[in-house]
Each structure stands twice: as structure tokens, then as C-alpha cells.
All heavy atoms as TSV, in Angstrom:
chain	resi	resn	atom	element	x	y	z
A	1	MET	N	N	13.640	11.874	12.693
A	1	MET	CA	C	13.152	11.517	11.381
A	1	MET	C	C	11.903	12.343	11.106
A	1	MET	O	O	11.007	12.402	11.931
A	1	MET	CB	C	12.852	10.018	11.354
A	1	MET	CG	C	12.568	9.480	9.981
A	1	MET	SD	S	12.322	7.683	9.978
A	1	MET	CE	C	13.974	7.114	9.744
A	2	THR	N	N	11.818	12.954	9.932
A	2	THR	CA	C	10.649	13.765	9.595
A	2	THR	C	C	9.469	12.871	9.276
A	2	THR	O	O	9.623	11.687	8.979
A	2	THR	CB	C	10.954	14.663	8.385
A	2	THR	OG1	O	11.175	13.824	7.253
A	2	THR	CG2	C	12.164	15.551	8.630
A	3	SER	N	N	8.286	13.459	9.321
A	3	SER	CA	C	7.095	12.654	9.041
A	3	SER	C	C	7.081	12.186	7.590
A	3	SER	O	O	6.555	11.111	7.294
A	3	SER	CB	C	5.829	13.441	9.369
A	3	SER	OG	O	5.676	14.531	8.503
A	4	HIS	N	N	7.659	12.981	6.680
A	4	HIS	CA	C	7.712	12.558	5.280
A	4	HIS	C	C	8.587	11.317	5.121
A	4	HIS	O	O	8.223	10.373	4.431
A	4	HIS	CB	C	8.241	13.696	4.399
A	4	HIS	CG	C	8.300	13.342	2.948
A	4	HIS	ND1	N	7.165	13.136	2.201
A	4	HIS	CD2	C	9.345	13.133	2.109
A	4	HIS	CE1	C	7.512	12.827	0.967
A	4	HIS	NE2	N	8.830	12.821	0.889
A	5	ARG	N	N	9.720	11.319	5.788
A	5	ARG	CA	C	10.611	10.153	5.726
A	5	ARG	C	C	9.968	8.952	6.408
A	5	ARG	O	O	10.107	7.826	5.941
A	5	ARG	CB	C	11.949	10.464	6.381
A	5	ARG	CG	C	12.751	11.460	5.559
A	5	ARG	CD	C	14.139	11.462	6.002
A	5	ARG	NE	N	14.779	10.491	5.088
A	5	ARG	CZ	C	16.051	10.223	5.083
A	5	ARG	NH1	N	16.844	10.789	5.943
A	5	ARG	NH2	N	16.566	9.379	4.237
A	6	THR	N	N	9.274	9.204	7.510
A	6	THR	CA	C	8.599	8.112	8.210
A	6	THR	C	C	7.528	7.507	7.321
A	6	THR	O	O	7.415	6.284	7.211
A	6	THR	CB	C	7.971	8.614	9.524
A	6	THR	OG1	O	8.993	9.181	10.331
A	6	THR	CG2	C	7.290	7.485	10.268
A	7	GLY	N	N	6.739	8.354	6.679
A	7	GLY	CA	C	5.696	7.866	5.772
A	7	GLY	C	C	6.270	7.070	4.624
A	7	GLY	O	O	5.734	6.027	4.245
A	8	SER	N	N	7.363	7.538	4.060
A	8	SER	CA	C	8.003	6.815	2.969
A	8	SER	C	C	8.551	5.479	3.437
A	8	SER	O	O	8.451	4.475	2.728
A	8	SER	CB	C	9.142	7.653	2.382
A	8	SER	OG	O	8.638	8.817	1.801
A	9	LEU	N	N	9.114	5.446	4.634
A	9	LEU	CA	C	9.622	4.194	5.191
A	9	LEU	C	C	8.486	3.212	5.416
A	9	LEU	O	O	8.598	2.033	5.067
A	9	LEU	CB	C	10.366	4.458	6.510
A	9	LEU	CG	C	10.915	3.229	7.218
A	9	LEU	CD1	C	11.964	2.538	6.363
A	9	LEU	CD2	C	11.515	3.625	8.558
A	10	VAL	N	N	7.385	3.676	5.963
A	10	VAL	CA	C	6.223	2.817	6.184
A	10	VAL	C	C	5.711	2.264	4.859
A	10	VAL	O	O	5.401	1.079	4.741
A	10	VAL	CB	C	5.107	3.583	6.936
A	10	VAL	CG1	C	3.806	2.811	6.929
A	10	VAL	CG2	C	5.538	3.890	8.355
A	11	ALA	N	N	5.642	3.116	3.853
A	11	ALA	CA	C	5.170	2.669	2.546
A	11	ALA	C	C	6.103	1.617	1.951
A	11	ALA	O	O	5.640	0.616	1.397
A	11	ALA	CB	C	5.052	3.862	1.607
A	12	THR	N	N	7.394	1.825	2.072
A	12	THR	CA	C	8.360	0.866	1.549
A	12	THR	C	C	8.237	-0.479	2.247
A	12	THR	O	O	8.242	-1.534	1.603
A	12	THR	CB	C	9.795	1.418	1.697
A	12	THR	OG1	O	9.868	2.670	1.007
A	12	THR	CG2	C	10.817	0.462	1.143
A	13	VAL	N	N	8.102	-0.454	3.550
A	13	VAL	CA	C	7.940	-1.700	4.313
A	13	VAL	C	C	6.630	-2.385	3.930
A	13	VAL	O	O	6.583	-3.608	3.771
A	13	VAL	CB	C	8.020	-1.424	5.834
A	13	VAL	CG1	C	7.617	-2.651	6.633
A	13	VAL	CG2	C	9.418	-0.977	6.211
A	14	ALA	N	N	5.572	-1.604	3.760
A	14	ALA	CA	C	4.278	-2.181	3.381
A	14	ALA	C	C	4.353	-2.859	2.017
A	14	ALA	O	O	3.829	-3.959	1.833
A	14	ALA	CB	C	3.208	-1.102	3.375
A	15	ILE	N	N	5.005	-2.221	1.073
A	15	ILE	CA	C	5.139	-2.811	-0.264
A	15	ILE	C	C	5.959	-4.088	-0.206
A	15	ILE	O	O	5.564	-5.113	-0.752
A	15	ILE	CB	C	5.762	-1.798	-1.242
A	15	ILE	CG1	C	4.781	-0.666	-1.518
A	15	ILE	CG2	C	6.164	-2.478	-2.546
A	15	ILE	CD1	C	5.381	0.494	-2.260
A	16	ALA	N	N	7.086	-4.042	0.476
A	16	ALA	CA	C	7.942	-5.223	0.575
A	16	ALA	C	C	7.220	-6.371	1.272
A	16	ALA	O	O	7.292	-7.523	0.839
A	16	ALA	CB	C	9.230	-4.875	1.314
A	17	SER	N	N	6.501	-6.060	2.326
A	17	SER	CA	C	5.777	-7.092	3.069
A	17	SER	C	C	4.658	-7.695	2.226
A	17	SER	O	O	4.450	-8.906	2.222
A	17	SER	CB	C	5.192	-6.518	4.355
A	17	SER	OG	O	6.205	-6.075	5.203
A	18	SER	N	N	3.932	-6.841	1.522
A	18	SER	CA	C	2.816	-7.351	0.730
A	18	SER	C	C	3.311	-8.213	-0.426
A	18	SER	O	O	2.696	-9.228	-0.752
A	18	SER	CB	C	1.939	-6.208	0.220
A	18	SER	OG	O	2.621	-5.423	-0.720
A	19	LEU	N	N	4.413	-7.834	-1.036
A	19	LEU	CA	C	4.933	-8.638	-2.134
A	19	LEU	C	C	5.515	-9.958	-1.636
A	19	LEU	O	O	5.369	-10.982	-2.287
A	19	LEU	CB	C	5.978	-7.851	-2.917
A	19	LEU	CG	C	5.438	-6.645	-3.677
A	19	LEU	CD1	C	6.594	-5.886	-4.339
A	19	LEU	CD2	C	4.404	-7.038	-4.702
A	20	ALA	N	N	6.142	-9.953	-0.489
A	20	ALA	CA	C	6.719	-11.177	0.064
A	20	ALA	C	C	5.641	-12.154	0.509
A	20	ALA	O	O	5.828	-13.366	0.466
A	20	ALA	CB	C	7.625	-10.840	1.243
A	21	ALA	N	N	4.500	-11.652	0.903
A	21	ALA	CA	C	3.431	-12.497	1.424
A	21	ALA	C	C	2.485	-12.990	0.338
A	21	ALA	O	O	1.506	-13.671	0.628
A	21	ALA	CB	C	2.642	-11.735	2.481
A	22	CYS	N	N	2.737	-12.674	-0.905
A	22	CYS	CA	C	1.801	-12.981	-1.996
A	22	CYS	C	C	1.908	-14.407	-2.534
A	22	CYS	O	O	1.145	-14.776	-3.419
A	22	CYS	CB	C	1.989	-11.991	-3.144
A	22	CYS	SG	S	1.399	-10.339	-2.754
A	23	ALA	N	N	2.811	-15.207	-2.049
A	23	ALA	CA	C	3.052	-16.526	-2.629
A	23	ALA	C	C	1.819	-17.430	-2.623
A	23	ALA	O	O	1.529	-18.085	-3.608
A	23	ALA	CB	C	4.204	-17.202	-1.909
A	24	GLY	N	N	1.083	-17.470	-1.532
A	24	GLY	CA	C	-0.054	-18.380	-1.451
A	24	GLY	C	C	-1.400	-17.709	-1.635
A	24	GLY	O	O	-2.422	-18.270	-1.261
A	25	MET	N	N	-1.420	-16.548	-2.229
A	25	MET	CA	C	-2.665	-15.793	-2.364
A	25	MET	C	C	-3.370	-16.086	-3.684
A	25	MET	O	O	-2.738	-16.447	-4.674
A	25	MET	CB	C	-2.386	-14.289	-2.319
A	25	MET	CG	C	-1.919	-13.778	-1.004
A	25	MET	SD	S	-1.716	-11.995	-1.136
A	25	MET	CE	C	-1.418	-11.584	0.548
A	26	THR	N	N	-4.681	-15.863	-3.675
A	26	THR	CA	C	-5.442	-15.914	-4.914
A	26	THR	C	C	-5.104	-14.666	-5.727
A	26	THR	O	O	-4.575	-13.693	-5.175
A	26	THR	CB	C	-6.954	-15.941	-4.624
A	26	THR	OG1	O	-7.331	-14.686	-4.048
A	26	THR	CG2	C	-7.333	-17.095	-3.705
A	27	PRO	N	N	-5.420	-14.659	-7.007
A	27	PRO	CA	C	-5.155	-13.448	-7.804
A	27	PRO	C	C	-5.843	-12.195	-7.244
A	27	PRO	O	O	-5.261	-11.109	-7.260
A	27	PRO	CB	C	-5.710	-13.804	-9.187
A	27	PRO	CG	C	-5.574	-15.283	-9.260
A	27	PRO	CD	C	-5.866	-15.756	-7.853
A	28	ARG	N	N	-7.028	-12.343	-6.721
A	28	ARG	CA	C	-7.745	-11.195	-6.160
A	28	ARG	C	C	-7.066	-10.690	-4.889
A	28	ARG	O	O	-6.925	-9.489	-4.675
A	28	ARG	CB	C	-9.192	-11.572	-5.882
A	28	ARG	CG	C	-10.033	-10.388	-5.512
A	28	ARG	CD	C	-11.485	-10.749	-5.556
A	28	ARG	NE	N	-12.295	-9.583	-5.281
A	28	ARG	CZ	C	-13.575	-9.627	-5.071
A	28	ARG	NH1	N	-14.218	-10.779	-5.156
A	28	ARG	NH2	N	-14.251	-8.538	-4.818
A	29	GLU	N	N	-6.654	-11.607	-4.023
A	29	GLU	CA	C	-5.938	-11.208	-2.805
A	29	GLU	C	C	-4.615	-10.537	-3.157
A	29	GLU	O	O	-4.228	-9.550	-2.529
A	29	GLU	CB	C	-5.686	-12.431	-1.915
A	29	GLU	CG	C	-6.936	-12.999	-1.302
A	29	GLU	CD	C	-6.706	-14.342	-0.626
A	29	GLU	OE1	O	-5.737	-15.054	-0.984
A	29	GLU	OE2	O	-7.489	-14.691	0.260
A	30	HIS	N	N	-3.948	-11.057	-4.156
A	30	HIS	CA	C	-2.688	-10.476	-4.608
A	30	HIS	C	C	-2.908	-9.050	-5.097
A	30	HIS	O	O	-2.164	-8.138	-4.736
A	30	HIS	CB	C	-2.090	-11.349	-5.721
A	30	HIS	CG	C	-0.793	-10.854	-6.237
A	30	HIS	ND1	N	-0.710	-10.029	-7.321
A	30	HIS	CD2	C	0.474	-11.058	-5.818
A	30	HIS	CE1	C	0.553	-9.742	-7.559
A	30	HIS	NE2	N	1.298	-10.359	-6.656
A	31	SER	N	N	-3.932	-8.846	-5.919
A	31	SER	CA	C	-4.226	-7.506	-6.427
A	31	SER	C	C	-4.579	-6.543	-5.299
A	31	SER	O	O	-4.200	-5.376	-5.330
A	31	SER	CB	C	-5.379	-7.561	-7.429
A	31	SER	OG	O	-4.982	-8.248	-8.588
A	32	THR	N	N	-5.293	-7.034	-4.291
A	32	THR	CA	C	-5.644	-6.195	-3.143
A	32	THR	C	C	-4.395	-5.775	-2.388
A	32	THR	O	O	-4.224	-4.594	-2.042
A	32	THR	CB	C	-6.602	-6.944	-2.199
A	32	THR	OG1	O	-7.776	-7.312	-2.935
A	32	THR	CG2	C	-6.995	-6.103	-1.008
A	33	ALA	N	N	-3.500	-6.725	-2.148
A	33	ALA	CA	C	-2.270	-6.421	-1.409
A	33	ALA	C	C	-1.374	-5.467	-2.192
A	33	ALA	O	O	-0.831	-4.508	-1.626
A	33	ALA	CB	C	-1.521	-7.707	-1.092
A	34	VAL	N	N	-1.225	-5.701	-3.474
A	34	VAL	CA	C	-0.383	-4.831	-4.295
A	34	VAL	C	C	-1.007	-3.435	-4.377
A	34	VAL	O	O	-0.304	-2.419	-4.272
A	34	VAL	CB	C	-0.157	-5.434	-5.695
A	34	VAL	CG1	C	0.514	-4.442	-6.626
A	34	VAL	CG2	C	0.679	-6.706	-5.582
A	35	GLY	N	N	-2.315	-3.373	-4.541
A	35	GLY	CA	C	-3.000	-2.079	-4.577
A	35	GLY	C	C	-2.809	-1.307	-3.282
A	35	GLY	O	O	-2.582	-0.087	-3.292
A	36	ALA	N	N	-2.880	-2.001	-2.164
A	36	ALA	CA	C	-2.671	-1.345	-0.869
A	36	ALA	C	C	-1.243	-0.833	-0.736
A	36	ALA	O	O	-1.015	0.282	-0.242
A	36	ALA	CB	C	-2.994	-2.308	0.272
A	37	GLY	N	N	-0.278	-1.606	-1.196
A	37	GLY	CA	C	1.117	-1.174	-1.136
A	37	GLY	C	C	1.380	0.035	-2.015
A	37	GLY	O	O	2.020	1.003	-1.589
A	38	ILE	N	N	0.862	-0.001	-3.225
A	38	ILE	CA	C	1.040	1.133	-4.137
A	38	ILE	C	C	0.308	2.357	-3.602
A	38	ILE	O	O	0.826	3.470	-3.651
A	38	ILE	CB	C	0.568	0.763	-5.553
A	38	ILE	CG1	C	1.505	-0.289	-6.148
A	38	ILE	CG2	C	0.486	2.000	-6.446
A	38	ILE	CD1	C	1.011	-0.912	-7.434
A	39	GLY	N	N	-0.899	2.146	-3.072
A	39	GLY	CA	C	-1.651	3.264	-2.501
A	39	GLY	C	C	-0.943	3.878	-1.302
A	39	GLY	O	O	-0.922	5.099	-1.133
A	40	ALA	N	N	-0.344	3.044	-0.469
A	40	ALA	CA	C	0.401	3.547	0.691
A	40	ALA	C	C	1.588	4.381	0.245
A	40	ALA	O	O	1.841	5.460	0.791
A	40	ALA	CB	C	0.870	2.383	1.570
A	41	ALA	N	N	2.298	3.902	-0.764
A	41	ALA	CA	C	3.444	4.657	-1.277
A	41	ALA	C	C	2.995	5.988	-1.861
A	41	ALA	O	O	3.601	7.034	-1.596
A	41	ALA	CB	C	4.184	3.833	-2.324
A	42	ALA	N	N	1.926	5.962	-2.636
A	42	ALA	CA	C	1.424	7.199	-3.237
A	42	ALA	C	C	0.942	8.168	-2.163
A	42	ALA	O	O	1.226	9.368	-2.229
A	42	ALA	CB	C	0.290	6.878	-4.205
A	43	GLY	N	N	0.231	7.650	-1.163
A	43	GLY	CA	C	-0.241	8.514	-0.075
A	43	GLY	C	C	0.904	9.133	0.698
A	43	GLY	O	O	0.848	10.306	1.081
A	44	ALA	N	N	1.954	8.369	0.914
A	44	ALA	CA	C	3.115	8.884	1.638
A	44	ALA	C	C	3.831	9.966	0.840
A	44	ALA	O	O	4.206	10.999	1.382
A	44	ALA	CB	C	4.090	7.751	1.956
A	45	VAL	N	N	3.983	9.726	-0.437
A	45	VAL	CA	C	4.677	10.693	-1.285
A	45	VAL	C	C	3.849	11.967	-1.450
A	45	VAL	O	O	4.375	13.074	-1.370
A	45	VAL	CB	C	5.010	10.070	-2.659
A	45	VAL	CG1	C	5.479	11.116	-3.650
A	45	VAL	CG2	C	6.060	8.976	-2.499
A	46	LEU	N	N	2.561	11.810	-1.681
A	46	LEU	CA	C	1.720	12.976	-1.948
A	46	LEU	C	C	1.425	13.818	-0.717
A	46	LEU	O	O	1.312	15.036	-0.818
A	46	LEU	CB	C	0.397	12.541	-2.586
A	46	LEU	CG	C	0.526	11.929	-3.985
A	46	LEU	CD1	C	-0.809	11.385	-4.453
A	46	LEU	CD2	C	1.064	12.949	-4.971
A	47	THR	N	N	1.284	13.175	0.446
A	47	THR	CA	C	0.906	13.934	1.638
A	47	THR	C	C	2.027	14.055	2.651
A	47	THR	O	O	2.084	15.030	3.379
A	47	THR	CB	C	-0.309	13.299	2.345
A	47	THR	OG1	O	0.067	12.029	2.874
A	47	THR	CG2	C	-1.490	13.153	1.401
A	48	GLY	N	N	2.876	13.043	2.744
A	48	GLY	CA	C	3.947	13.061	3.730
A	48	GLY	C	C	3.460	12.888	5.156
A	48	GLY	O	O	4.181	13.191	6.097
A	49	THR	N	N	2.233	12.388	5.326
A	49	THR	CA	C	1.684	12.180	6.666
A	49	THR	C	C	1.278	10.723	6.842
A	49	THR	O	O	0.936	10.048	5.868
A	49	THR	CB	C	0.442	13.066	6.904
A	49	THR	OG1	O	-0.607	12.647	6.013
A	49	THR	CG2	C	0.753	14.538	6.680
A	50	PRO	N	N	1.281	10.237	8.079
A	50	PRO	CA	C	0.816	8.868	8.314
A	50	PRO	C	C	-0.653	8.681	7.906
A	50	PRO	O	O	-1.020	7.627	7.396
A	50	PRO	CB	C	0.997	8.681	9.821
A	50	PRO	CG	C	2.058	9.653	10.194
A	50	PRO	CD	C	1.865	10.834	9.285
A	51	GLY	N	N	-1.463	9.704	8.118
A	51	GLY	CA	C	-2.874	9.605	7.723
A	51	GLY	C	C	-3.022	9.469	6.215
A	51	GLY	O	O	-3.866	8.714	5.727
A	52	GLY	N	N	-2.207	10.214	5.478
A	52	GLY	CA	C	-2.232	10.112	4.020
A	52	GLY	C	C	-1.768	8.748	3.546
A	52	GLY	O	O	-2.307	8.195	2.588
A	53	THR	N	N	-0.780	8.201	4.233
A	53	THR	CA	C	-0.288	6.862	3.900
A	53	THR	C	C	-1.379	5.820	4.136
A	53	THR	O	O	-1.623	4.960	3.285
A	53	THR	CB	C	0.957	6.524	4.743
A	53	THR	OG1	O	1.947	7.526	4.506
A	53	THR	CG2	C	1.513	5.160	4.406
A	54	ALA	N	N	-2.061	5.919	5.275
A	54	ALA	CA	C	-3.130	4.970	5.598
A	54	ALA	C	C	-4.299	5.102	4.626
A	54	ALA	O	O	-4.860	4.096	4.173
A	54	ALA	CB	C	-3.602	5.190	7.032
A	55	THR	N	N	-4.650	6.333	4.300
A	55	THR	CA	C	-5.749	6.554	3.359
A	55	THR	C	C	-5.384	6.005	1.982
A	55	THR	O	O	-6.207	5.349	1.333
A	55	THR	CB	C	-6.084	8.054	3.260
A	55	THR	OG1	O	-6.443	8.526	4.554
A	55	THR	CG2	C	-7.209	8.310	2.278
A	56	GLY	N	N	-4.160	6.257	1.547
A	56	GLY	CA	C	-3.703	5.720	0.266
A	56	GLY	C	C	-3.744	4.200	0.244
A	56	GLY	O	O	-4.152	3.591	-0.748
A	57	ALA	N	N	-3.341	3.579	1.341
A	57	ALA	CA	C	-3.375	2.110	1.424
A	57	ALA	C	C	-4.798	1.589	1.340
A	57	ALA	O	O	-5.073	0.608	0.642
A	57	ALA	CB	C	-2.714	1.645	2.714
A	58	ALA	N	N	-5.710	2.258	2.026
A	58	ALA	CA	C	-7.112	1.824	2.010
A	58	ALA	C	C	-7.707	1.961	0.612
A	58	ALA	O	O	-8.351	1.030	0.103
A	58	ALA	CB	C	-7.915	2.629	3.021
A	59	VAL	N	N	-7.503	3.104	-0.003
A	59	VAL	CA	C	-8.055	3.333	-1.344
A	59	VAL	C	C	-7.414	2.383	-2.352
A	59	VAL	O	O	-8.110	1.774	-3.177
A	59	VAL	CB	C	-7.863	4.809	-1.762
A	59	VAL	CG1	C	-8.225	5.021	-3.217
A	59	VAL	CG2	C	-8.691	5.728	-0.877
A	60	GLY	N	N	-6.107	2.222	-2.288
A	60	GLY	CA	C	-5.416	1.310	-3.194
A	60	GLY	C	C	-5.863	-0.134	-3.020
A	60	GLY	O	O	-6.016	-0.871	-3.992
A	61	GLY	N	N	-6.096	-0.533	-1.776
A	61	GLY	CA	C	-6.577	-1.895	-1.517
A	61	GLY	C	C	-7.953	-2.143	-2.107
A	61	GLY	O	O	-8.212	-3.196	-2.697
A	62	VAL	N	N	-8.835	-1.168	-1.984
A	62	VAL	CA	C	-10.184	-1.296	-2.560
A	62	VAL	C	C	-10.099	-1.377	-4.085
A	62	VAL	O	O	-10.746	-2.227	-4.705
A	62	VAL	CB	C	-11.090	-0.123	-2.114
A	62	VAL	CG1	C	-12.387	-0.106	-2.901
A	62	VAL	CG2	C	-11.374	-0.209	-0.628
A	63	ILE	N	N	-9.299	-0.502	-4.681
A	63	ILE	CA	C	-9.157	-0.527	-6.139
A	63	ILE	C	C	-8.537	-1.852	-6.590
A	63	ILE	O	O	-9.025	-2.485	-7.542
A	63	ILE	CB	C	-8.319	0.672	-6.623
A	63	ILE	CG1	C	-9.105	1.973	-6.401
A	63	ILE	CG2	C	-7.929	0.513	-8.093
A	63	ILE	CD1	C	-8.297	3.235	-6.617
A	64	GLY	N	N	-7.492	-2.295	-5.915
A	64	GLY	CA	C	-6.866	-3.564	-6.263
A	64	GLY	C	C	-7.823	-4.732	-6.122
A	64	GLY	O	O	-7.815	-5.661	-6.933
A	65	ASN	N	N	-8.680	-4.686	-5.124
A	65	ASN	CA	C	-9.668	-5.737	-4.904
A	65	ASN	C	C	-10.660	-5.822	-6.056
A	65	ASN	O	O	-11.106	-6.900	-6.431
A	65	ASN	CB	C	-10.394	-5.510	-3.589
A	65	ASN	CG	C	-11.376	-6.596	-3.282
A	65	ASN	OD1	O	-12.532	-6.510	-3.661
A	65	ASN	ND2	N	-10.916	-7.618	-2.590
A	66	GLN	N	N	-11.000	-4.695	-6.630
A	66	GLN	CA	C	-11.993	-4.652	-7.699
A	66	GLN	C	C	-11.417	-5.029	-9.073
A	66	GLN	O	O	-12.169	-5.342	-9.976
A	66	GLN	CB	C	-12.637	-3.263	-7.765
A	66	GLN	CG	C	-13.380	-2.886	-6.500
A	66	GLN	CD	C	-14.461	-3.884	-6.123
A	66	GLN	OE1	O	-15.309	-4.198	-6.941
A	66	GLN	NE2	N	-14.417	-4.404	-4.910
A	67	VAL	N	N	-10.081	-4.997	-9.200
A	67	VAL	CA	C	-9.456	-5.288	-10.490
A	67	VAL	C	C	-9.740	-6.724	-10.935
A	67	VAL	O	O	-10.047	-6.975	-12.082
A	67	VAL	CB	C	-7.936	-5.033	-10.417
A	67	VAL	CG1	C	-7.211	-5.597	-11.629
A	67	VAL	CG2	C	-7.671	-3.541	-10.302
A	68	LYS	N	N	-9.645	-7.667	-10.051
A	68	LYS	CA	C	-9.820	-9.081	-10.408
A	68	LYS	C	C	-11.237	-9.577	-10.180
A	68	LYS	O	O	-11.459	-10.756	-9.976
A	68	LYS	CB	C	-8.844	-9.943	-9.596
A	68	LYS	CG	C	-7.400	-9.699	-9.923
A	68	LYS	CD	C	-7.059	-10.248	-11.284
A	68	LYS	CE	C	-5.587	-10.041	-11.554
A	68	LYS	NZ	N	-5.193	-10.548	-12.845
A	69	ARG	N	N	-12.188	-8.716	-10.229
A	69	ARG	CA	C	-13.584	-9.115	-10.016
A	69	ARG	C	C	-14.161	-9.834	-11.160
A	69	ARG	O	O	-13.997	-9.680	-12.271
A	69	ARG	CB	C	-14.414	-7.879	-9.739
A	69	ARG	CG	C	-14.962	-8.014	-8.364
A	69	ARG	CD	C	-15.935	-7.018	-8.023
A	69	ARG	NE	N	-16.824	-7.801	-7.193
A	69	ARG	CZ	C	-17.599	-7.348	-6.311
A	69	ARG	NH1	N	-17.696	-6.096	-6.128
A	69	ARG	NH2	N	-18.348	-8.126	-5.603
């Protein structure tokens, strides 16, 4: 499996997991989780590396956290 496919798979799993786990979350926690999932997907697509996926998740999580402030 190429690193691009691996990154995309990780991003897909992260998004699915974050959305499934959102049932008991506050709106701010939900936005943080969704932001991290979207950021992970974007990082995987744009860089195709695990580091890019992780960086995208971190940045997306911070942005999502600030949305419901």
C-alpha cells in the first residue's frame, strides 16, 4: 500500500470514528472532532504523508475548537 493510500485510509477512519463518537459531545467538542477529521483528510490528500495527515488533524482540531467559542 502506498503512503498516499495509507494516509487516505487513516483520514477516512479518523472521520468515521470522530463522527460516530459525537453523540454525547458538547457542540464545542463536536466541532473540534469534526475539524480534526476534516483536517486529517485534507492533510492526507494534499501531502500524501502520515506527517501531513497528523498536521492537518492538529490544525483542523484547533480551528474546529475555536468555531464554537
